[in-house]
C-alpha positions in Angstrom: -0.1 0.1 -0.2 1.4 3.7 -0.8 2.3 5.4 2.0 0.1 8.6 0.7 -3.0 6.2 1.1 -2.6 5.2 4.7 -4.8 7.2 6.8 -2.6 7.0 9.9 0.1 8.6 8.0 -1.7 11.4 6.6 -3.1 12.0 10.0 0.5 12.4 11.6 1.8 14.4 9.0 -1.0 17.1 9.3 -0.7 16.6 13.0 3.2 17.7 13.0 2.2 20.7 10.6 -0.7 21.9 12.8 1.2 21.8 16.1 4.2 23.0 14.7 1.9 26.1 13.4 0.0 26.1 16.5 3.7 26.1 18.9 4.9 28.9 16.9 1.6 31.0 17.8 1.9 30.4 21.3 5.3 31.1 21.7 5.3 34.6 22.6 3.0 33.6 25.2 5.5 31.1 26.8 2.9 28.5 26.3 3.0 25.1 24.4 -0.1 23.1 22.7 -0.3 20.7 25.9 -0.1 23.6 28.3 -3.2 25.3 26.3 -5.0 22.3 26.6 -4.5 22.4 30.2 -5.5 26.0 30.3 -8.4 25.7 28.0 -10.2 23.1 30.4 -9.6 24.7 33.5 -11.6 27.4 35.6 -10.8 30.1 38.0 -14.0 29.2 40.2 -14.7 25.4 39.3 -12.7 22.8 40.6 -11.0 20.2 38.3 -9.4 17.2 39.8 -5.8 15.9 38.0 -8.1 12.8 37.1 -11.0 14.7 35.4 -8.3 16.9 34.2 -6.4 14.1 32.7 -9.3 12.3 31.0 -10.4 15.6 29.1 -7.0 16.2 27.9 -6.7 12.4 27.1 -3.3 12.0 28.6 -1.9 9.7 31.6 -2.3 11.3 35.1 1.6 11.3 35.8 2.1 13.4 32.7 -0.5 15.6 33.5 1.0 16.1 37.0 4.3 17.1 35.3 2.3 19.7 33.5 0.7 20.9 36.3 3.8 21.4 38.3 5.2 23.7 35.4 2.2 25.9 35.2 2.3 26.1 38.8 6.0 27.5 38.6 4.5 29.9 36.2 1.9 31.3 38.6 -1.1 30.0 36.0 -2.7 27.2 38.0 -3.5 26.8 41.7 -3.6 23.2 43.3 -5.4 22.8 46.3 -6.0 19.6 48.3 -9.1 18.3 48.3 -11.0 18.8 51.6 -12.7 15.4 51.4 -9.4 13.1 49.6 -6.3 14.4 51.2 -4.6 12.3 48.0 -6.5 14.3 45.5 -6.0 18.0 44.7 -8.7 20.5 43.0 -7.4 22.6 40.3 -8.0 26.0 39.3 -6.6 28.9 37.0 -5.2 31.5 39.2 -5.8 35.4 38.5 -2.9 35.5 35.9 -4.1 32.0 34.4 -7.5 33.7 33.8 -6.0 36.6 32.3 -3.9 34.4 29.8 -6.7 32.2 29.0 -8.5 35.2 27.9 -5.8 36.7 26.0 -5.0 33.6 24.2 -8.6 32.5 23.1 -8.6 34.6 20.3 -5.2 33.5 19.1 -6.2 30.0 19.1 -9.9 31.0 17.2 -7.4 32.5 14.8 -4.9 29.5 14.6 -8.0 27.2 14.2 -9.5 29.7 10.9 -6.2 29.7 9.7 -5.3 25.8 9.7 -9.1 25.1 8.5 -9.4 27.9 5.9 -9.7 25.8 3.1 -12.6 23.9 4.6 -16.6 24.7 4.6 -18.2 25.2 7.9 -19.9 21.6 6.8 -16.1 19.8 6.0 -15.3 20.8 9.7 -17.9 19.5 10.9 -17.3 16.5 8.7 -14.0 16.3 9.9 -14.7 16.5 13.6 -17.2 13.6 13.1 -14.9 11.3 11.0 -11.9 12.2 13.5 -13.9 11.0 16.8 -14.8 8.1 14.6 -11.2 7.2 14.0 -10.4 7.8 17.7 -13.0 5.3 19.0 -11.7 2.6 16.8 -8.3 2.9 18.1 -9.3 4.0 21.5 -10.5 0.6 22.5 -7.1 -0.9 21.3 -5.0 0.9 23.8 
């Protein structure tokens, strides 16, 4: 089978280019795409556990702990011990994190618009449906 006919290759090739583009857009803010995924999930008022966060961004908990530690050092995330389960932490955006999230939302929207500029709104919706189906088919195997 020819490489350009293998779905996994095409998705990986596209992912690499999109990630590189997104990384460049976030660099002036000293943020990575992975850190943005955390910022996009967390809130300043509503607690999120590390487990919930790991599930939301589809990463293992040990990776999330390292990422949270990095964002905590930057003053973007607050980690507070859960009152009912001392082994668990509640995560919140700090005021600095809330401000950064607000500042980055238009940057992220513009990056999304840039990478999807050759697709119609319907094609973007179709792409999401197809990618979700592909994800579901491999999620069961991992």
